[in-house]
A tleap script that builds the chain and sets N, CA, C and O, in Angstrom:
source leaprc.protein.ff14SB
mol = sequence {
  NMET THR PRO THR ALA GLY PHE TYR GLU ILE
  ARG VAL ASP GLY PRO LYS ARG ARG HIE TYR
  ARG LEU PHE CYS LEU LEU GLU ARG ASP GLY
  HIE GLY ASN GLY LEU GLY GLY PRO SER LEU
  VAL LEU ILE THR GLY MET GLU LYS ALA PHE
  ARG THR THR PHE ALA LYS ALA ASP TYR GLU
  ALA VAL ARG LYS LEU GLY ASN GLU TYR LEU
  ALA ARG ASN PRO ARG SER VAL ALA CLYS
}
set mol.1.N position { 173.781 232.259 55.510 }
set mol.1.CA position { 173.827 230.890 55.417 }
set mol.1.C position { 175.121 230.484 56.325 }
set mol.1.O position { 176.182 231.103 56.252 }
set mol.2.N position { 174.929 229.481 57.100 }
set mol.2.CA position { 175.937 229.023 58.038 }
set mol.2.C position { 176.763 227.955 57.331 }
set mol.2.O position { 176.334 227.395 56.323 }
set mol.3.N position { 177.954 227.676 57.868 }
set mol.3.CA position { 178.781 226.617 57.296 }
set mol.3.C position { 178.234 225.299 57.527 }
set mol.3.O position { 178.848 224.321 57.101 }
set mol.4.N position { 177.116 225.163 58.173 }
set mol.4.CA position { 176.519 223.833 58.506 }
set mol.4.C position { 175.398 223.574 57.501 }
set mol.4.O position { 174.278 224.022 57.744 }
set mol.5.N position { 175.618 222.921 56.457 }
set mol.5.CA position { 174.639 222.726 55.290 }
set mol.5.C position { 173.439 221.972 55.707 }
set mol.5.O position { 173.578 220.974 56.413 }
set mol.6.N position { 172.303 222.358 55.338 }
set mol.6.CA position { 171.068 221.774 55.551 }
set mol.6.C position { 170.373 222.260 56.716 }
set mol.6.O position { 169.249 221.868 57.031 }
set mol.7.N position { 171.078 223.158 57.387 }
set mol.7.CA position { 170.471 223.783 58.717 }
set mol.7.C position { 170.003 225.236 58.358 }
set mol.7.O position { 170.512 225.896 57.453 }
set mol.8.N position { 169.073 225.624 59.088 }
set mol.8.CA position { 168.575 227.077 58.878 }
set mol.8.C position { 169.051 227.708 60.218 }
set mol.8.O position { 169.034 227.077 61.274 }
set mol.9.N position { 169.466 228.964 60.110 }
set mol.9.CA position { 169.927 229.735 61.207 }
set mol.9.C position { 168.991 230.962 61.320 }
set mol.9.O position { 168.885 231.751 60.381 }
set mol.10.N position { 168.354 231.103 62.411 }
set mol.10.CA position { 167.456 232.170 62.731 }
set mol.10.C position { 168.137 233.146 63.649 }
set mol.10.O position { 168.500 232.844 64.786 }
set mol.11.N position { 168.296 234.362 63.087 }
set mol.11.CA position { 169.134 235.392 63.760 }
set mol.11.C position { 168.329 236.467 64.414 }
set mol.11.O position { 167.462 237.077 63.788 }
set mol.12.N position { 168.599 236.698 65.634 }
set mol.12.CA position { 167.906 237.781 66.432 }
set mol.12.C position { 168.952 238.536 67.188 }
set mol.12.O position { 169.804 237.921 67.829 }
set mol.13.N position { 168.924 239.971 67.136 }
set mol.13.CA position { 169.788 240.789 67.729 }
set mol.13.C position { 168.999 241.155 69.064 }
set mol.13.O position { 167.824 241.522 69.063 }
set mol.14.N position { 169.751 241.016 70.148 }
set mol.14.CA position { 169.194 241.378 71.448 }
set mol.14.C position { 169.740 242.595 72.112 }
set mol.14.O position { 170.456 243.383 71.493 }
set mol.15.N position { 169.396 242.771 73.427 }
set mol.15.CA position { 169.906 244.012 74.101 }
set mol.15.C position { 171.381 243.896 74.331 }
set mol.15.O position { 171.907 242.784 74.294 }
set mol.16.N position { 172.087 244.990 74.568 }
set mol.16.CA position { 173.524 245.007 74.898 }
set mol.16.C position { 174.368 244.422 73.789 }
set mol.16.O position { 175.463 243.912 74.029 }
set mol.17.N position { 173.887 244.492 72.652 }
set mol.17.CA position { 174.685 244.102 71.338 }
set mol.17.C position { 174.961 242.602 71.487 }
set mol.17.O position { 176.118 242.221 71.308 }
set mol.18.N position { 174.036 241.743 71.788 }
set mol.18.CA position { 174.120 240.324 71.864 }
set mol.18.C position { 173.507 239.715 70.612 }
set mol.18.O position { 172.476 240.228 70.177 }
set mol.19.N position { 173.999 238.758 70.044 }
set mol.19.CA position { 173.435 238.112 68.988 }
set mol.19.C position { 172.925 236.724 69.336 }
set mol.19.O position { 173.685 235.944 69.909 }
set mol.20.N position { 171.733 236.384 69.039 }
set mol.20.CA position { 171.103 235.155 69.447 }
set mol.20.C position { 170.820 234.300 68.181 }
set mol.20.O position { 170.304 234.853 67.210 }
set mol.21.N position { 171.101 233.113 68.146 }
set mol.21.CA position { 170.894 232.156 66.988 }
set mol.21.C position { 170.243 230.922 67.348 }
set mol.21.O position { 170.546 230.319 68.378 }
set mol.22.N position { 169.298 230.493 66.484 }
set mol.22.CA position { 168.624 229.293 66.699 }
set mol.22.C position { 168.895 228.382 65.409 }
set mol.22.O position { 168.679 228.841 64.287 }
set mol.23.N position { 169.326 227.212 65.576 }
set mol.23.CA position { 169.738 226.331 64.481 }
set mol.23.C position { 168.563 225.332 64.342 }
set mol.23.O position { 168.162 224.705 65.322 }
set mol.24.N position { 168.051 225.201 63.187 }
set mol.24.CA position { 166.849 224.370 62.879 }
set mol.24.C position { 167.046 223.488 61.664 }
set mol.24.O position { 167.896 223.796 60.829 }
set mol.25.N position { 166.305 222.418 61.531 }
set mol.25.CA position { 166.267 221.540 60.392 }
set mol.25.C position { 164.816 221.510 59.831 }
set mol.25.O position { 163.873 221.562 60.621 }
set mol.26.N position { 164.618 221.431 58.541 }
set mol.26.CA position { 163.353 221.323 57.951 }
set mol.26.C position { 163.096 219.834 57.873 }
set mol.26.O position { 163.847 219.092 57.239 }
set mol.27.N position { 162.029 219.407 58.523 }
set mol.27.CA position { 161.657 217.894 58.497 }
set mol.27.C position { 160.484 217.801 57.554 }
set mol.27.O position { 159.327 217.986 57.930 }
set mol.28.N position { 160.842 217.493 56.252 }
set mol.28.CA position { 159.832 217.381 55.204 }
set mol.28.C position { 158.789 216.192 55.428 }
set mol.28.O position { 157.586 216.240 55.172 }
set mol.29.N position { 159.481 215.145 55.946 }
set mol.29.CA position { 158.616 213.874 56.093 }
set mol.29.C position { 158.171 213.786 57.556 }
set mol.29.O position { 158.480 212.809 58.238 }
set mol.30.N position { 157.435 214.821 58.050 }
set mol.30.CA position { 157.065 214.811 59.366 }
set mol.30.C position { 156.014 213.812 59.803 }
set mol.30.O position { 155.944 213.441 60.975 }
set mol.31.N position { 155.203 213.383 58.865 }
set mol.31.CA position { 154.211 212.281 59.120 }
set mol.31.C position { 154.841 210.982 59.340 }
set mol.31.O position { 154.336 210.182 60.128 }
set mol.32.N position { 155.894 210.723 58.704 }
set mol.32.CA position { 156.583 209.388 58.810 }
set mol.32.C position { 157.641 209.472 60.048 }
set mol.32.O position { 158.307 208.482 60.351 }
set mol.33.N position { 157.752 210.631 60.702 }
set mol.33.CA position { 158.828 210.677 61.803 }
set mol.33.C position { 158.238 211.092 63.116 }
set mol.33.O position { 158.966 211.576 63.983 }
set mol.34.N position { 156.949 210.925 63.303 }
set mol.34.CA position { 156.429 211.168 64.625 }
set mol.34.C position { 155.853 212.560 64.741 }
set mol.34.O position { 155.477 212.935 65.851 }
set mol.35.N position { 155.745 213.396 63.647 }
set mol.35.CA position { 155.282 214.695 63.649 }
set mol.35.C position { 153.972 214.830 62.949 }
set mol.35.O position { 153.578 213.898 62.249 }
set mol.36.N position { 153.311 215.852 63.076 }
set mol.36.CA position { 152.003 215.963 62.413 }
set mol.36.C position { 152.072 216.306 60.884 }
set mol.36.O position { 151.055 216.287 60.191 }
set mol.37.N position { 153.227 216.600 60.419 }
set mol.37.CA position { 153.422 216.988 59.055 }
set mol.37.C position { 154.794 217.582 58.829 }
set mol.37.O position { 155.689 217.412 59.657 }
set mol.38.N position { 154.968 218.262 57.742 }
set mol.38.CA position { 156.359 219.003 57.548 }
set mol.38.C position { 156.579 219.946 58.751 }
set mol.38.O position { 155.610 220.594 59.149 }
set mol.39.N position { 157.662 220.063 59.303 }
set mol.39.CA position { 158.008 220.829 60.503 }
set mol.39.C position { 159.438 221.436 60.446 }
set mol.39.O position { 160.384 220.986 59.799 }
set mol.40.N position { 159.425 222.478 61.196 }
set mol.40.CA position { 160.808 223.147 61.423 }
set mol.40.C position { 161.145 222.742 62.752 }
set mol.40.O position { 160.395 223.035 63.684 }
set mol.41.N position { 162.278 222.050 62.943 }
set mol.41.CA position { 162.661 221.352 64.194 }
set mol.41.C position { 163.926 222.229 64.713 }
set mol.41.O position { 164.931 222.431 64.031 }
set mol.42.N position { 163.725 222.700 65.980 }
set mol.42.CA position { 164.730 223.383 66.557 }
set mol.42.C position { 165.792 222.363 67.090 }
set mol.42.O position { 165.441 221.423 67.802 }
set mol.43.N position { 167.080 222.564 66.736 }
set mol.43.CA position { 168.012 221.679 67.135 }
set mol.43.C position { 168.830 222.284 68.398 }
set mol.43.O position { 168.980 221.587 69.402 }
set mol.44.N position { 169.314 223.498 68.329 }
set mol.44.CA position { 169.851 224.183 69.526 }
set mol.44.C position { 169.954 225.661 69.334 }
set mol.44.O position { 169.707 226.169 68.240 }
set mol.45.N position { 170.291 226.313 70.305 }
set mol.45.CA position { 170.519 227.881 70.318 }
set mol.45.C position { 171.861 228.156 70.846 }
set mol.45.O position { 172.473 227.380 71.579 }
set mol.46.N position { 172.300 229.319 70.435 }
set mol.46.CA position { 173.599 229.864 70.875 }
set mol.46.C position { 173.524 231.404 70.861 }
set mol.46.O position { 172.691 231.985 70.165 }
set mol.47.N position { 174.384 232.034 71.620 }
set mol.47.CA position { 174.533 233.428 71.592 }
set mol.47.C position { 176.005 233.838 71.512 }
set mol.47.O position { 176.915 233.104 71.895 }
set mol.48.N position { 176.187 235.093 70.975 }
set mol.48.CA position { 177.570 235.626 70.827 }
set mol.48.C position { 177.627 237.055 71.050 }
set mol.48.O position { 176.582 237.702 70.984 }
set mol.49.N position { 178.768 237.640 71.316 }
set mol.49.CA position { 178.840 239.024 71.329 }
set mol.49.C position { 178.865 239.657 69.971 }
set mol.49.O position { 179.162 239.012 68.966 }
set mol.50.N position { 178.545 240.957 69.953 }
set mol.50.CA position { 178.491 241.763 68.749 }
set mol.50.C position { 179.872 241.695 67.974 }
set mol.50.O position { 180.920 241.876 68.594 }
set mol.51.N position { 179.868 241.453 66.723 }
set mol.51.CA position { 180.959 241.421 65.762 }
set mol.51.C position { 181.954 240.305 66.144 }
set mol.51.O position { 183.161 240.463 65.966 }
set mol.52.N position { 181.464 239.231 66.646 }
set mol.52.CA position { 182.290 238.021 66.803 }
set mol.52.C position { 181.730 236.908 65.907 }
set mol.52.O position { 180.656 237.036 65.320 }
set mol.53.N position { 182.480 235.833 65.824 }
set mol.53.CA position { 182.047 234.660 65.181 }
set mol.53.C position { 182.095 233.432 65.901 }
set mol.53.O position { 182.898 233.304 66.826 }
set mol.54.N position { 181.241 232.424 65.540 }
set mol.54.CA position { 181.356 231.186 66.195 }
set mol.54.C position { 182.527 230.430 65.653 }
set mol.54.O position { 182.935 230.539 64.496 }
set mol.55.N position { 183.076 229.595 66.648 }
set mol.55.CA position { 184.202 228.759 66.158 }
set mol.55.C position { 183.741 227.601 65.349 }
set mol.55.O position { 182.571 227.220 65.366 }
set mol.56.N position { 184.708 227.029 64.619 }
set mol.56.CA position { 184.373 225.858 63.850 }
set mol.56.C position { 183.864 224.744 64.676 }
set mol.56.O position { 183.040 223.971 64.188 }
set mol.57.N position { 184.319 224.586 65.981 }
set mol.57.CA position { 183.787 223.647 66.858 }
set mol.57.C position { 182.380 223.851 67.165 }
set mol.57.O position { 181.635 222.878 67.282 }
set mol.58.N position { 181.927 225.141 67.316 }
set mol.58.CA position { 180.560 225.450 67.595 }
set mol.58.C position { 179.610 224.801 66.458 }
set mol.58.O position { 178.645 224.091 66.740 }
set mol.59.N position { 179.974 225.107 65.225 }
set mol.59.CA position { 179.251 224.593 64.100 }
set mol.59.C position { 179.323 223.052 64.035 }
set mol.59.O position { 178.363 222.451 63.554 }
set mol.60.N position { 180.344 222.409 64.465 }
set mol.60.CA position { 180.484 220.996 64.504 }
set mol.60.C position { 179.583 220.440 65.551 }
set mol.60.O position { 179.063 219.342 65.348 }
set mol.61.N position { 179.358 221.065 66.604 }
set mol.61.CA position { 178.511 220.662 67.805 }
set mol.61.C position { 177.037 220.768 67.219 }
set mol.61.O position { 176.244 219.846 67.406 }
set mol.62.N position { 176.708 221.829 66.556 }
set mol.62.CA position { 175.402 221.841 65.914 }
set mol.62.C position { 175.107 220.674 64.971 }
set mol.62.O position { 174.040 220.063 65.040 }
set mol.63.N position { 176.035 220.380 64.114 }
set mol.63.CA position { 175.948 219.294 63.159 }
set mol.63.C position { 175.753 217.936 63.875 }
set mol.63.O position { 174.961 217.070 63.501 }
set mol.64.N position { 176.542 217.855 64.911 }
set mol.64.CA position { 176.544 216.470 65.661 }
set mol.64.C position { 175.150 216.371 66.356 }
set mol.64.O position { 174.582 215.279 66.382 }
set mol.65.N position { 174.620 217.397 66.879 }
set mol.65.CA position { 173.210 217.314 67.404 }
set mol.65.C position { 172.168 216.984 66.348 }
set mol.65.O position { 171.294 216.137 66.530 }
set mol.66.N position { 172.307 217.714 65.209 }
set mol.66.CA position { 171.408 217.466 64.021 }
set mol.66.C position { 171.485 215.936 63.569 }
set mol.66.O position { 170.479 215.248 63.400 }
set mol.67.N position { 172.719 215.510 63.405 }
set mol.67.CA position { 172.900 214.144 62.931 }
set mol.67.C position { 172.321 213.104 64.024 }
set mol.67.O position { 171.841 212.040 63.633 }
set mol.68.N position { 172.368 213.395 65.272 }
set mol.68.CA position { 171.829 212.536 66.273 }
set mol.68.C position { 170.347 212.525 66.190 }
set mol.68.O position { 169.714 211.479 66.332 }
set mol.69.N position { 169.775 213.689 65.958 }
set mol.69.CA position { 168.244 213.842 65.747 }
set mol.69.C position { 167.800 212.928 64.517 }
set mol.69.O position { 166.930 212.062 64.608 }
set mol.70.N position { 168.497 213.227 63.376 }
set mol.70.CA position { 168.206 212.420 62.190 }
set mol.70.C position { 168.343 211.006 62.192 }
set mol.70.O position { 167.675 210.280 61.456 }
set mol.71.N position { 169.288 210.552 63.092 }
set mol.71.CA position { 169.471 209.069 63.144 }
set mol.71.C position { 168.356 208.312 63.802 }
set mol.71.O position { 168.263 207.098 63.624 }
set mol.72.N position { 167.482 208.989 64.574 }
set mol.72.CA position { 166.349 208.320 65.250 }
set mol.72.C position { 165.078 208.280 64.350 }
set mol.72.O position { 164.722 209.230 63.652 }
set mol.73.N position { 164.434 207.092 64.435 }
set mol.73.CA position { 163.173 206.950 63.689 }
set mol.73.C position { 162.324 206.031 64.613 }
set mol.73.O position { 162.724 204.882 64.801 }
set mol.74.N position { 161.176 206.463 65.202 }
set mol.74.CA position { 160.640 207.804 65.007 }
set mol.74.C position { 161.539 208.746 65.769 }
set mol.74.O position { 162.239 208.344 66.698 }
set mol.75.N position { 161.514 210.082 65.343 }
set mol.75.CA position { 162.267 211.127 65.893 }
set mol.75.C position { 161.863 211.398 67.332 }
set mol.75.O position { 160.721 211.234 67.759 }
set mol.76.N position { 162.930 211.840 68.062 }
set mol.76.CA position { 162.708 212.312 69.457 }
set mol.76.C position { 162.180 213.817 69.277 }
set mol.76.O position { 162.871 214.693 68.759 }
set mol.77.N position { 160.982 214.004 69.723 }
set mol.77.CA position { 160.325 215.333 69.593 }
set mol.77.C position { 159.642 215.661 70.842 }
set mol.77.O position { 159.154 214.769 71.537 }
set mol.78.N position { 159.580 216.941 71.174 }
set mol.78.CA position { 158.759 217.472 72.339 }
set mol.78.C position { 157.705 218.309 71.721 }
set mol.78.O position { 158.062 219.179 70.927 }
set mol.79.N position { 156.476 218.153 71.985 }
set mol.79.CA position { 155.436 218.809 71.387 }
set mol.79.C position { 154.783 219.809 72.355 }
set mol.79.O position { 153.827 220.491 71.985 }
savepdb mol mol.pdb
quit
């Protein structure tokens, strides 16, 4: 679980000991927000070196993007 509450973090380990992360939100009311139904919405992705951590500012940037997405109705989506 990330320090960014309400977000889901998908973790993938890549070549040369790189860690890749996708930060997503669960959009439960997809029908009312321009989506076809409940959806997992990708907010952003980041990468980091093996055995390092993201800075607090990195998580704040994810939260800011998520809040920007949630503030729109209908949501801005690419299908």
